[in-house]
N, C-alpha and C positions, 0 to 999 in steps of 0.2 A: 504494500500500500504506500509506504513512504517513497519508494522508488518512482511510482507512478506520479506522485505529486511533484517530485523534482523534475521529471520529464515534461510535465504540463507547464511548470513554471519556466523551464528553459525555453520551451516553445513560445511562450508568451513574451519572454525577453527578446528572442530573436525577431519576433514580429515588430518590435520597437527599434531595432537596430537601423541605422541610417540606410543601409542597402536595401531594406525592405519597405521603405516609405513610398507612398504614391506621390505623384505630382501635386495633387490637392493637399496632401499632408505637409509637403514641403512649403507650399504656398501659405497655408495656415500658420505654420511655424514661423515663416518669414514675416508675416503680418504682425504676429505677437512680438517678435524680436524688434521690428521697426517701431512698434508702439512703445517698447521699453527703451528705445534709443540705442539698441545693440545693432548698429548699422552694418558692421563688418560681418557679424553672424547672420544677419538678415540677408545680406548680399549672397553669402554662401548658400543659404537655404533656397533663395530664388534661383541661383545657378543650378542647384540640384533639380529643382522643379523644371527648369528649361531643358536640362539634359534629358529628362523623361518625356517632356511634352514641349518641343520647341515652338509650337504654334499657339501656345496659350497666351492670349492677349492680356489677360488679367495679370499673369505673372510678369510679362514684359513691361507693363505699365508700372507695376509695383517695383520691379527691379530698377526701372528708369528713375523713379522717385528717389530710391536709395542712392543710386549712382550720382544723381544731381546733388543730394545732400553731402555726399563724400567728395564733391568737386570734380567728378568724372563726367564733365558735361558732354564730351563727345560720345561716351558710352551711353549716357542717358538719351541723347538725341537718336542714337542708333536704335535703342530699344523702342522708343516711341515711334520712330519711323517704321520699324518692322511691324509693330502692332497696327499701325495705320495701313500698311500694305495688306495685312491679313483681314482687317476690318475698316474700310474707308469711312465708316459712319461712327467711329469711336471718338466721341467728343472729348473724353478725358485724355486721350493720347495727343490730340491736337493742342489742347489747353496746356497740358504739362510740358509738351515740347516747346510751346511758346514761353512758358515760365523759364525753361532752361535757357532759351535764347535771350530772354530778359536778363537772367543772371550773368550771361556772357557779354552783356551790353550790346547785343545785336538787336537793336530796337525795331528795325524794319522787318526783320525775320519774325520777331515776336508779334508784331502787328499782324503780319500775314497769318501766323498760327492762330492768334485769337480770332481773326476773321473767319478762318476755317472752322473753328469750334463753334462760333456763332452761327455759321451757315448750317451746321449740323443740328444745333439746338438754339433757335432764335430767342428763347426765353431764358438763356443762361446769363444771368446778371453779372456773374464774376468775369465772364469773358469780356463784357463791355467795360467793366471797371478796370480790369487789367490792361485792356487795349488802350484805354484813356491815359494810363500812366506812361505808356510807351509813346503815344502821340505827344504827350507833354515833354518827354525827354528829347523828342525830335523837334520841339519848338512849335508844334501845331496845336496851339491852345484851343482854337475853335472846335477842332475835331474832338479834342479831349473833353471839352465841356459837353458836346453833343452826346458822346458815349456815357459820360457821367449822368446826364439827364435820363438816358435810357436805362441805365443801371438802377437809378433811384426809382423809376416807375416800376421796374420789375421787382425790386426789393420790397417796395410798398405792396405790390400785388401778392407777394408771398408772405407778408406779415413780418418781415425781418427788420424790426425797428433799429436794432444796433447797426446793421449794415446801412440802412437809410441815413442814419445820423453821421456815420463815418464818411460815406460817399458824399453826402450833402456838404459836409465841412470842406472836403477836398474841392468840390465844385465851386464853393464860395471863395476859397482861396485863389483858384484859377481865375474866376470872374473878376476879382479885385485887381489882378495883375493885367488884365486885358485892357 
């Protein structure tokens, strides 16, 4: 009887070993690690998930987020671009790729990315708000204000008062400079 219990326990342990995890398990592990700020470990988990399922857009987007946080901007853009290749309607990939371009101070590319995200999801208020920031960086205050106005309308419609206040404050600052 004792031997059977040990064998069952060893079988349970081997199912938990890294080599036996599914792509979905690696993804969940990576998400938890990301939330805990364990970015290097999360990256490794996402790498394992991609090894098992190279066309998983959710893993690609999550790995891109971690690469961006770690300063691997080219790697992040590559992951987002691959996710877009696999699913051209993936708003999150366009949006996050635009964020990475912004982080690289490539504001024109960021604007293009936010525009693509907005084309996929016209009610995506954050796309307008972030595109406005990049218009401002390029000196196009009128377009920035226009995007902030649209973001405010969308945030109001969704009941997000904190975002309405934050974006309205930015809009008023820009209007005062005009």
